[in-house]
C-alpha positions in Angstrom: 10.7 -23.5 -45.4 11.0 -23.2 -41.6 8.0 -24.0 -39.5 8.9 -21.5 -36.8 6.3 -18.9 -36.3 7.5 -15.4 -36.9 5.2 -12.8 -35.1 5.5 -9.0 -34.9 4.5 -7.1 -31.8 0.9 -6.5 -31.3 1.1 -4.8 -27.9 -0.3 -1.2 -28.2 2.4 0.4 -26.1 5.4 -2.0 -25.8 6.4 -2.3 -29.3 8.9 -5.2 -28.9 11.5 -5.5 -31.5 12.7 -8.5 -33.2 16.1 -10.0 -31.8 15.3 -9.4 -28.1 14.2 -12.0 -25.5 11.1 -9.9 -24.9 9.8 -10.6 -28.4 10.6 -14.2 -27.8 8.7 -14.7 -24.6 5.9 -12.1 -24.8 5.1 -12.1 -28.5 6.0 -15.8 -29.0 8.1 -15.0 -32.0 10.4 -17.9 -33.0 12.4 -16.2 -35.8 16.2 -17.0 -35.6 17.2 -13.5 -34.2 14.6 -13.7 -31.3 15.3 -17.4 -30.5 19.1 -16.6 -30.3 18.7 -13.6 -28.2 16.6 -15.6 -25.7 19.1 -18.4 -25.8 22.0 -15.9 -24.9 19.8 -14.5 -21.9 19.2 -18.2 -20.6 22.8 -19.0 -20.9 24.0 -15.8 -19.1 21.2 -16.6 -16.4 22.4 -20.1 -16.0 26.1 -19.0 -15.7 25.3 -16.3 -13.1 23.3 -18.8 -11.0 26.2 -21.3 -11.2 28.5 -18.5 -10.0 26.3 -17.4 -7.2 25.8 -13.9 -8.8 22.4 -14.2 -10.2 20.1 -11.3 -9.2 16.4 -12.0 -9.9 15.4 -8.5 -9.2 13.1 -9.7 -6.3 13.1 -10.1 -2.6 11.4 -12.0 0.1 7.9 -10.7 0.4 7.4 -11.5 4.2 9.2 -8.1 5.2 6.8 -6.3 2.9 3.8 -8.0 4.3 4.8 -7.1 7.9 5.1 -3.4 6.8 1.8 -3.5 5.2 0.3 -5.0 8.3 1.9 -2.1 10.4 0.6 0.5 8.1 -2.9 -0.9 8.3 -2.6 -1.0 12.1 -1.6 2.8 11.8 -4.9 3.5 10.0 -3.8 3.3 6.3 -6.0 1.6 3.9 -4.7 -0.5 0.9 -5.8 2.2 -1.5 -4.1 4.9 0.2 -0.9 2.7 0.4 -1.4 1.9 -3.1 -1.5 5.8 -4.1 1.5 6.8 -2.0 3.6 3.8 -3.3 2.3 4.3 -6.8 1.6 0.6 -7.4 -1.6 -0.9 -8.3 -4.2 -2.3 -5.8 -3.9 -5.6 -7.5 -0.2 -5.8 -6.6 -0.7 -5.1 -2.9 -3.6 -7.7 -2.9 -1.6 -10.4 -4.5 1.4 -9.6 -2.0 -1.2 -10.1 1.1 -3.9 -12.4 -0.2 -2.5 -14.1 -3.5 -5.0 -14.7 -6.0 -7.9 -16.8 -4.7 -9.5 -17.0 -8.2 -6.5 -19.1 -9.5 -5.8 -20.8 -6.1 -2.6 -18.9 -5.9 -1.1 -18.2 -2.3 0.4 -14.9 -1.2 3.4 -14.0 -3.2 6.8 -15.4 -1.8 8.7 -12.8 -3.6 8.1 -9.2 -4.8 10.1 -6.8 -7.2 12.7 -4.8 -5.6 11.3 -1.7 -6.8 7.8 -2.4 -5.5 9.3 -3.5 -2.1 11.3 -0.3 -1.8 8.4 2.0 -2.5 6.1 0.2 0.0 8.8 0.1 2.8 9.5 3.7 2.1 6.0 4.6 3.6 6.3 5.7 7.2 3.2 6.5 9.4 2.8 10.4 9.0 0.1 12.7 9.9 0.6 14.0 6.3 -0.4 10.9 4.4 -3.2 9.5 6.8 -6.6 9.5 5.5 -9.0 12.4 6.5 -11.2 10.2 8.7 -8.4 8.2 10.3 -8.7 8.5 14.3 -5.2 9.3 15.8 -4.3 10.3 19.2 -5.5 13.8 20.2 -2.6 14.8 22.5 -0.2 16.5 20.0 -3.2 18.4 18.5 -4.3 19.5 22.0 -0.9 20.6 22.7 -0.8 22.8 19.5 -4.2 24.4 20.6 -2.8 25.1 24.0 0.3 26.8 22.6 -1.8 29.2 20.6 -4.2 29.9 23.7 -0.9 31.0 25.3 -0.3 33.5 22.6 -3.8 35.0 23.0 -5.6 33.0 20.4 -8.5 31.5 22.2 -10.1 28.2 21.4 -13.0 29.9 20.1 -10.9 32.1 17.8 -9.2 29.1 16.4 -12.3 27.2 15.7 -13.7 30.3 13.8 -10.4 30.6 11.9 -10.7 27.1 10.7 -14.5 27.5 9.9 -15.7 25.1 12.6 -18.6 25.1 15.0 -17.3 26.4 18.4 -18.9 23.5 20.4 -17.7 20.7 18.1 -14.1 22.2 17.8 -13.8 22.7 21.6 -14.7 19.0 22.3 -11.2 18.1 20.6 -9.8 19.2 24.1 -11.8 16.5 25.9 -11.2 13.6 23.7 -8.4 11.1 23.4 -8.6 10.9 19.6 -9.4 13.3 16.8 -9.5 12.8 13.1 -6.2 13.3 10.9 -8.1 16.2 9.1 -8.5 18.1 12.2 -5.1 17.3 13.3 -3.6 18.6 10.0 -5.8 22.0 10.2 -4.6 22.7 13.6 -1.0 21.8 12.7 -1.1 24.2 9.8 -2.4 26.9 12.0 0.0 26.3 14.5 2.9 26.4 12.0 1.6 29.7 10.8 1.1 31.4 14.3 3.5 29.6 16.7 5.9 32.7 17.0 3.3 35.4 16.6 1.4 36.7 19.7 -2.0 38.0 18.9 -2.1 41.6 18.5 -5.4 43.5 19.4 -7.0 45.7 16.7 -9.4 47.1 19.3 -10.6 47.0 22.8 -12.9 44.1 22.4 -10.0 41.9 20.9 -7.9 43.2 23.8 -10.4 41.7 26.1 -10.5 38.5 24.2 -6.8 38.2 24.5 -6.8 38.9 28.2 -9.2 36.3 28.8 -7.4 33.7 26.7 -4.0 34.4 28.5 -5.8 34.4 31.8 -7.5 30.9 31.0 -4.1 29.4 29.9 -2.4 30.6 33.0 -5.2 29.1 35.1 -5.0 25.7 33.3 -1.2 25.8 33.6 -0.9 25.4 30.1 2.5 26.0 28.4 4.3 26.6 24.9 5.9 24.2 22.8 9.3 24.4 21.6 10.0 25.8 18.1 8.9 23.3 15.5 12.4 22.7 14.3 13.7 21.9 17.7 10.8 19.4 18.6 12.0 15.8 19.0 9.8 14.7 16.2 7.6 16.8 13.9 4.3 15.3 14.6 4.1 15.7 18.3 6.3 18.2 20.1 5.8 17.8 23.8 8.3 19.9 25.8 7.7 23.5 26.8 10.0 26.1 25.4 9.6 28.8 28.0 7.6 29.2 31.0 4.0 30.7 30.7 4.9 33.0 33.8 7.8 34.5 31.9 5.6 35.0 28.6 2.9 36.7 30.7 5.6 38.9 32.6 7.0 40.0 29.2 3.4 40.8 27.8 2.7 42.9 31.0 5.9 44.8 30.6 5.3 45.7 27.0 1.9 46.8 27.7 3.2 49.1 30.4 5.7 50.6 28.1 3.1 51.3 25.6 0.9 53.0 28.1 3.8 55.1 29.4 4.8 56.1 25.9 
């Protein structure tokens, strides 16, 4: 009787079959079909290495580590990166730190699919953590654009459910949270081409004050979102505020004379 151990797969999900290299390696089955399958794979691997065509399915991990360092500098935590890339926290930890409990250094190579998922992550307002501090400039530009349309800073804060004082301080700071930036961007994308229309004389007075404040501050509108040089921070004015105010005055005059 052969002394080769024959073992069925005991993994709860994998269900390895006899006659495969996986059953030979992972289940440690040494039946003839499993042994022959593993031998064939090893022979094919040796032949590919000799011919210079062998692909291990792994790539140098250094590029991945550099990308992770860039994302970390941009405000991404490892848990956020793992969630976006759909890889485990442990995988990222081994790429960056290795496994100190087993005296293993950071990985020299990483699976291609893992590398591709991590390298595909680009810093974006959409994926940053809520409390991550970012440059406030683009957010301030969007607030200014809406004021040029008659939506005062107070109106915007109220629409977003923010305390007026706290919301207004965004205009005086060099940084704001990603959550605030996302909320203002969403409001801007909703209203960027819709000048505020008054429903009563009180709203008309508020619109007039907002437009006057924008004019006195020399604020200008942004270009349409689709024409911005990059989606996160459009900067160039689309049309002069003076022209915008002139058009509004003409429209109001036409309504009064109708």
